[in-house]
C-alpha beads as a LAMMPS data file, in Angstrom:
LAMMPS data file: protein, C-alpha beads

155 atoms
154 bonds

1 atom types
1 bond types

-500.0 500.0 xlo xhi
-500.0 500.0 ylo yhi
-500.0 500.0 zlo zhi

Masses

1 110.0

Atoms # bond

1 1 1 0.000 0.000 0.000
2 1 1 1.495 3.328 -1.011
3 1 1 1.419 6.460 1.157
4 1 1 -1.693 7.946 -0.509
5 1 1 -3.606 4.685 -0.102
6 1 1 -2.547 4.429 3.551
7 1 1 -3.593 8.041 4.262
8 1 1 -6.977 7.396 2.657
9 1 1 -7.363 4.134 4.607
10 1 1 -6.524 5.848 7.909
11 1 1 -8.973 8.729 7.359
12 1 1 -11.795 6.781 5.678
13 1 1 -11.902 3.706 7.921
14 1 1 -13.595 5.389 10.919
15 1 1 -16.137 7.059 8.611
16 1 1 -16.923 3.766 6.887
17 1 1 -17.309 2.032 10.266
18 1 1 -19.843 4.640 11.441
19 1 1 -21.923 3.662 8.397
20 1 1 -21.814 0.011 9.505
21 1 1 -19.382 -1.226 6.860
22 1 1 -15.824 -2.527 6.791
23 1 1 -13.163 -0.925 4.585
24 1 1 -11.414 -3.887 2.988
25 1 1 -8.964 -2.251 0.623
26 1 1 -7.957 1.071 -0.944
27 1 1 -6.406 1.481 -4.410
28 1 1 -5.123 4.673 -5.975
29 1 1 -4.167 3.974 -9.575
30 1 1 -3.587 5.716 -12.874
31 1 1 -5.376 4.197 -15.842
32 1 1 -4.646 5.981 -19.096
33 1 1 -4.775 9.717 -18.435
34 1 1 -7.079 9.364 -15.386
35 1 1 -6.554 8.619 -11.697
36 1 1 -8.964 6.378 -9.768
37 1 1 -9.438 6.121 -6.018
38 1 1 -11.156 2.812 -5.297
39 1 1 -12.506 1.799 -1.923
40 1 1 -13.758 -1.743 -1.412
41 1 1 -16.364 -2.176 1.334
42 1 1 -18.122 -5.144 2.875
43 1 1 -20.519 -5.994 5.688
44 1 1 -22.068 -9.106 7.172
45 1 1 -24.433 -10.524 4.584
46 1 1 -22.733 -8.613 1.773
47 1 1 -22.638 -5.025 0.585
48 1 1 -25.359 -3.724 -1.745
49 1 1 -25.324 -1.139 -4.508
50 1 1 -27.327 1.171 -2.239
51 1 1 -24.708 0.736 0.525
52 1 1 -21.944 1.685 -1.911
53 1 1 -23.867 4.736 -3.141
54 1 1 -24.490 5.895 0.443
55 1 1 -20.831 5.466 1.378
56 1 1 -19.709 7.193 -1.820
57 1 1 -21.793 10.284 -1.017
58 1 1 -20.476 10.549 2.530
59 1 1 -16.867 9.831 1.568
60 1 1 -16.915 12.225 -1.381
61 1 1 -17.785 15.103 0.963
62 1 1 -15.103 14.033 3.443
63 1 1 -12.421 13.709 0.756
64 1 1 -13.225 17.238 -0.457
65 1 1 -12.876 18.453 3.127
66 1 1 -9.652 16.553 3.859
67 1 1 -7.993 17.346 0.495
68 1 1 -5.759 14.251 0.747
69 1 1 -5.175 13.951 -2.996
70 1 1 -4.002 16.834 -5.127
71 1 1 -5.490 16.928 -8.603
72 1 1 -8.541 15.239 -10.059
73 1 1 -9.555 11.629 -9.668
74 1 1 -12.603 9.408 -9.990
75 1 1 -13.986 7.954 -6.740
76 1 1 -15.173 4.362 -7.019
77 1 1 -16.793 2.689 -3.994
78 1 1 -17.679 -0.962 -4.538
79 1 1 -17.835 -4.500 -3.260
80 1 1 -14.561 -6.423 -3.172
81 1 1 -16.280 -9.290 -4.989
82 1 1 -18.326 -12.339 -4.110
83 1 1 -15.339 -14.690 -3.943
84 1 1 -12.669 -12.464 -2.493
85 1 1 -9.856 -13.703 -0.239
86 1 1 -10.481 -13.687 3.504
87 1 1 -7.815 -11.562 5.166
88 1 1 -8.576 -11.515 8.899
89 1 1 -10.913 -12.523 11.718
90 1 1 -13.333 -9.707 10.856
91 1 1 -13.713 -11.270 7.396
92 1 1 -14.292 -14.674 8.993
93 1 1 -16.919 -13.156 11.292
94 1 1 -18.753 -11.685 8.290
95 1 1 -18.566 -15.076 6.555
96 1 1 -20.033 -17.157 9.405
97 1 1 -22.895 -19.304 8.080
98 1 1 -22.015 -18.302 4.505
99 1 1 -20.052 -19.933 1.700
100 1 1 -16.315 -20.492 2.041
101 1 1 -13.578 -22.185 0.033
102 1 1 -10.510 -23.608 1.790
103 1 1 -7.418 -25.162 0.217
104 1 1 -4.627 -26.669 2.305
105 1 1 -0.938 -27.183 1.653
106 1 1 -1.225 -30.931 2.239
107 1 1 -4.029 -33.455 2.227
108 1 1 -6.208 -33.830 5.291
109 1 1 -8.432 -36.921 5.407
110 1 1 -7.572 -37.526 1.735
111 1 1 -8.602 -34.045 0.512
112 1 1 -6.947 -30.663 -0.068
113 1 1 -10.003 -28.520 -0.957
114 1 1 -13.398 -27.895 0.626
115 1 1 -16.291 -25.664 -0.383
116 1 1 -19.070 -25.326 2.146
117 1 1 -20.457 -23.235 4.987
118 1 1 -18.184 -21.642 7.598
119 1 1 -19.651 -22.905 10.873
120 1 1 -17.085 -21.575 13.347
121 1 1 -13.539 -20.342 13.738
122 1 1 -11.016 -19.435 16.401
123 1 1 -7.399 -18.286 16.420
124 1 1 -6.178 -21.798 15.550
125 1 1 -8.776 -23.318 13.193
126 1 1 -11.842 -22.990 10.960
127 1 1 -14.737 -25.447 10.791
128 1 1 -16.458 -26.037 7.454
129 1 1 -19.670 -27.953 6.814
130 1 1 -19.638 -29.422 3.312
131 1 1 -21.539 -31.984 1.269
132 1 1 -20.398 -35.293 -0.143
133 1 1 -23.189 -36.284 -2.522
134 1 1 -26.224 -35.860 -0.240
135 1 1 -24.478 -36.243 3.126
136 1 1 -23.314 -33.307 5.211
137 1 1 -19.870 -33.567 6.762
138 1 1 -17.844 -31.243 8.954
139 1 1 -14.101 -30.704 9.043
140 1 1 -12.005 -28.550 11.340
141 1 1 -8.840 -27.297 9.655
142 1 1 -5.872 -25.791 11.464
143 1 1 -5.216 -22.300 10.153
144 1 1 -1.479 -22.916 9.766
145 1 1 -2.298 -25.620 7.194
146 1 1 -4.446 -23.317 5.029
147 1 1 -2.910 -22.199 1.737
148 1 1 -5.989 -20.332 0.416
149 1 1 -9.193 -19.192 2.077
150 1 1 -11.870 -17.106 0.402
151 1 1 -15.570 -16.441 0.317
152 1 1 -17.504 -18.731 -2.009
153 1 1 -20.816 -18.547 -3.815
154 1 1 -22.726 -21.759 -3.195
155 1 1 -25.287 -22.978 -5.684

Bonds

1 1 1 2
2 1 2 3
3 1 3 4
4 1 4 5
5 1 5 6
6 1 6 7
7 1 7 8
8 1 8 9
9 1 9 10
10 1 10 11
11 1 11 12
12 1 12 13
13 1 13 14
14 1 14 15
15 1 15 16
16 1 16 17
17 1 17 18
18 1 18 19
19 1 19 20
20 1 20 21
21 1 21 22
22 1 22 23
23 1 23 24
24 1 24 25
25 1 25 26
26 1 26 27
27 1 27 28
28 1 28 29
29 1 29 30
30 1 30 31
31 1 31 32
32 1 32 33
33 1 33 34
34 1 34 35
35 1 35 36
36 1 36 37
37 1 37 38
38 1 38 39
39 1 39 40
40 1 40 41
41 1 41 42
42 1 42 43
43 1 43 44
44 1 44 45
45 1 45 46
46 1 46 47
47 1 47 48
48 1 48 49
49 1 49 50
50 1 50 51
51 1 51 52
52 1 52 53
53 1 53 54
54 1 54 55
55 1 55 56
56 1 56 57
57 1 57 58
58 1 58 59
59 1 59 60
60 1 60 61
61 1 61 62
62 1 62 63
63 1 63 64
64 1 64 65
65 1 65 66
66 1 66 67
67 1 67 68
68 1 68 69
69 1 69 70
70 1 70 71
71 1 71 72
72 1 72 73
73 1 73 74
74 1 74 75
75 1 75 76
76 1 76 77
77 1 77 78
78 1 78 79
79 1 79 80
80 1 80 81
81 1 81 82
82 1 82 83
83 1 83 84
84 1 84 85
85 1 85 86
86 1 86 87
87 1 87 88
88 1 88 89
89 1 89 90
90 1 90 91
91 1 91 92
92 1 92 93
93 1 93 94
94 1 94 95
95 1 95 96
96 1 96 97
97 1 97 98
98 1 98 99
99 1 99 100
100 1 100 101
101 1 101 102
102 1 102 103
103 1 103 104
104 1 104 105
105 1 105 106
106 1 106 107
107 1 107 108
108 1 108 109
109 1 109 110
110 1 110 111
111 1 111 112
112 1 112 113
113 1 113 114
114 1 114 115
115 1 115 116
116 1 116 117
117 1 117 118
118 1 118 119
119 1 119 120
120 1 120 121
121 1 121 122
122 1 122 123
123 1 123 124
124 1 124 125
125 1 125 126
126 1 126 127
127 1 127 128
128 1 128 129
129 1 129 130
130 1 130 131
131 1 131 132
132 1 132 133
133 1 133 134
134 1 134 135
135 1 135 136
136 1 136 137
137 1 137 138
138 1 138 139
139 1 139 140
140 1 140 141
141 1 141 142
142 1 142 143
143 1 143 144
144 1 144 145
145 1 145 146
146 1 146 147
147 1 147 148
148 1 148 149
149 1 149 150
150 1 150 151
151 1 151 152
152 1 152 153
153 1 153 154
154 1 154 155
């Protein structure tokens, strides 16, 4: 994260939290002749278009007030995506009872990948309920063995 992105993150995070959302990531990038400031938000149950519009209005006023970025830019407030990586315990909390994908470095019980529902987590492990044909199974995976963990859309 560059200095501009960090400054935006530091100033915007408390504002975003007062709206009931979590600021996941900030990007400040040049694309062609234009600069874009992108803020990715989430909340338990997922962020909606209306949530993004509300946050964009509030943040736009604050950014004008703070004057953190010299010159023009386009503000883009959006969801980080339905199957984004899970970065911390706050992300796990928002994902409880929702879809999750876990891949491990080595096989556990003959498997390396699970897609299912996050049932619980703690500082050492995550518990996933998944289906094998029509049967539901549960596995608890130590976090140190996890190579990839992300939200998942279940059909």
